[in-house]
N, C-alpha and C positions, 0 to 999 in steps of 0.2 A: 486800392492800396498803392502807395508810391514805390518807385524802384529803389532797390537797396543802394546805400551810399558806398562808393568805392574809394578807398584811401590809397594813394600812391606813395611809395617809398622813394624819396628824392635821390637816394643813393643808388637806385637801380639794382640792388642786390636781389638776385633771384632766390637765394637760399639764406636763411637766417645765419648770421655769423655769430657763433658761440665761442667766446673766449674766456679763459680762466682769469679770475681776478688776481692781480699781483698783491702780495701782502703789503700792508701799510708799513711805512718806516716807523721804527720805535721812537726816533727822534730825528729832527732835521739838523741838529748840531753836528758840524763837521761834514755835512753832506752837500753835494752840488745839486741845486734845484734849478731846472730850466723853466723859464717863463716864456710862453709862446703867445705873442700878441697876434691876433688874427687880422689885424689891420682895420678894425671897425672903430668908429669915432669913440673916443674917451676910454678905450680899452687900456691904453697906456697909463692913464690916470689911476685906474684900478690897480694895475700892476706896480706902479710907483709906490703906492701906499702899502700894498701887500709885501713888497720887497723890504720895506723898513721893518716889518714884523718878523719876516724870516731871518733877516740879518741880525736882529736883536737876539734871536734864538740860536745864533752861531752857524747859520747856513751860508754857503756861498751861492749867490744867485747869478745865473747866466741868462741874458735876454736874447730872444730870437723873435723874428717877425715873419709872418707869411707875406708874400708879395701882394696878395689880394684876398679879401674875405670870401670872394665868390667861388673859389676853388680850394680843394684840399691842399694841405702843405705838400710841397714837392718832396719826392722820395729822398733826395739827398739831404734835405733839411731834417726830415724825420729820422734818418739814419744818424746824422750828426748829434741830434738831441739824445737819441737812444744810447749812443756810445759815450757821450760826455756827462750825462746826468744820472743821478740816482732816482729822481722823480721829476714830474713836469706839472706845471699849472698852466692851463689854457685860459686866456682872458676873453670873455664874451661880454659885450656891452649891452645891447638892447635891453 
């Protein structure tokens, strides 16, 4: 019989992080929605199109970008988004 397959968690968390889900917004109208571009190719194209839809529904969109897709967003950037926005959309490209 072959050896068991071992999967590694790239976040290196030793314990499972359990977080409560935040309730969904009833509407985006009048809300500030943060768009986080993770700096991968064409993520901005996705966000451009999505921004049109959110603004048509009355949302104010504020754009943010990570310096690189290879690392988590800096703490200061995450704090800024949390303080300024009612919700956030993160753009993944691949």
